C-alpha positions in Angstrom: 112.2 111.7 63.4 111.2 115.2 61.9 114.2 117.2 60.7 113.4 121.1 60.6 115.5 123.8 59.6 116.2 126.6 61.9 114.1 129.7 61.7 113.1 132.5 63.6 109.4 133.7 64.2 110.2 137.2 63.3 112.0 136.4 60.0 111.1 139.9 58.6 113.2 141.5 61.4 116.6 142.3 60.1 118.1 143.7 63.0 118.0 141.4 66.2 120.1 142.3 69.2 120.1 138.7 70.3 121.9 137.5 67.1 124.9 135.2 68.0 125.5 133.8 64.6 125.3 134.4 60.8 122.1 132.5 60.9 120.6 134.4 63.8 120.1 133.0 67.3 118.1 129.9 65.9 121.2 128.9 64.2 122.7 128.2 67.8 120.5 125.6 68.9 123.2 122.5 68.3 126.0 124.5 69.9 123.9 125.5 72.9 122.5 121.9 73.6 126.1 120.6 73.3 127.4 123.3 75.6 130.2 124.5 72.9 129.1 128.2 72.8 131.1 131.1 74.5 129.7 132.2 77.9 128.7 135.4 76.5 126.7 133.5 73.4 125.4 131.0 75.9 123.6 134.0 77.9 122.3 135.5 74.8 120.9 132.3 73.4 119.3 131.3 76.7 117.5 134.8 76.7 116.3 133.9 73.0 115.5 130.2 73.8 112.9 131.7 76.6 111.0 133.3 74.2 111.2 131.4 70.9 109.0 128.1 70.8 110.7 127.0 67.8 114.1 127.0 69.2 112.7 125.3 72.3 111.2 122.3 70.2 114.6 122.3 68.2 116.5 122.0 71.5 114.2 119.2 72.9 114.6 117.3 69.8 118.2 117.8 69.6 118.7 116.9 73.3 118.1 113.3 72.5 121.3 113.0 70.5 123.3 115.6 72.7 125.0 112.8 74.8 126.3 110.7 71.7 127.3 114.0 70.0 129.2 115.2 73.1 131.3 112.0 73.0 132.1 112.8 69.3 132.9 116.5 70.2 134.8 115.7 73.1 137.0 112.9 71.3 140.8 114.2 70.9 141.5 114.8 67.1 145.1 113.1 66.5 148.1 114.1 68.2 150.7 116.3 66.4 154.2 114.9 65.8 156.6 115.5 68.5 159.4 117.9 67.6 162.1 115.5 68.5 160.3 112.8 66.3 160.1 115.2 63.6 163.8 116.1 64.0 164.7 112.4 64.1 162.9 111.8 60.8 164.5 114.8 59.1 168.0 113.5 60.0 167.2 110.1 58.9 165.9 111.6 55.5 169.0 113.5 55.0 171.1 110.3 55.9 169.2 108.3 53.1 169.7 111.0 50.7 173.4 111.1 51.4 173.8 107.5 51.4 172.0 107.4 48.1 174.5 110.0 46.6 177.4 108.2 48.0 176.2 104.8 46.3 175.6 106.6 43.0 179.2 107.9 43.0 180.6 104.4 44.0 178.5 102.6 41.4 179.7 105.0 38.7 183.4 104.3 39.6 183.0 100.7 39.6 181.5 100.7 36.2 184.8 102.8 35.0 186.8 100.1 36.5 185.0 97.4 34.6 185.8 99.0 31.5 189.6 100.5 32.0 191.0 103.1 29.5 193.7 101.4 27.5 197.0 103.4 27.4 197.0 103.6 23.5 193.8 105.7 23.9 195.5 107.8 26.3 198.5 108.4 23.9 196.3 108.9 21.0 194.2 111.7 23.1 197.6 113.3 24.0 198.9 113.5 20.3 195.7 115.3 19.3 195.9 117.8 21.8 199.4 118.8 20.7 198.6 119.4 17.1 197.8 123.0 16.4 194.5 123.5 14.5 194.3 126.1 11.5 191.2 127.4 13.3 193.3 129.0 16.0 196.3 130.4 13.9 194.8 133.8 13.5 193.8 134.1 17.0 
């Protein structure tokens, strides 16, 4: 198989009224053969194709692969997630986060119950609180 880059016989012509893409009309051969051009572009390219032997050769070469490529182009790309499914997933994620927070609090409480505070520690802390410190006398 010979692979050719699209080109136009009148490459020196900068302004082309048949230009349908940035590459010029010759760049639309694949889109034309696959039938994915806009209707207006299809008409313009058909006119161009009638007078451009290079594009006619490219269209004939590309035409062999068009049926296979049409199947690929026509295949659906994946379905976006349903709004209901997305909502359910968000609620489930929120539930998991809330459950993790509750379990974290319960775990911290259970560790405090395993190491109970003795009453002597509480009375010692209360007596320290009642003492007045010289630092605060001048306030």
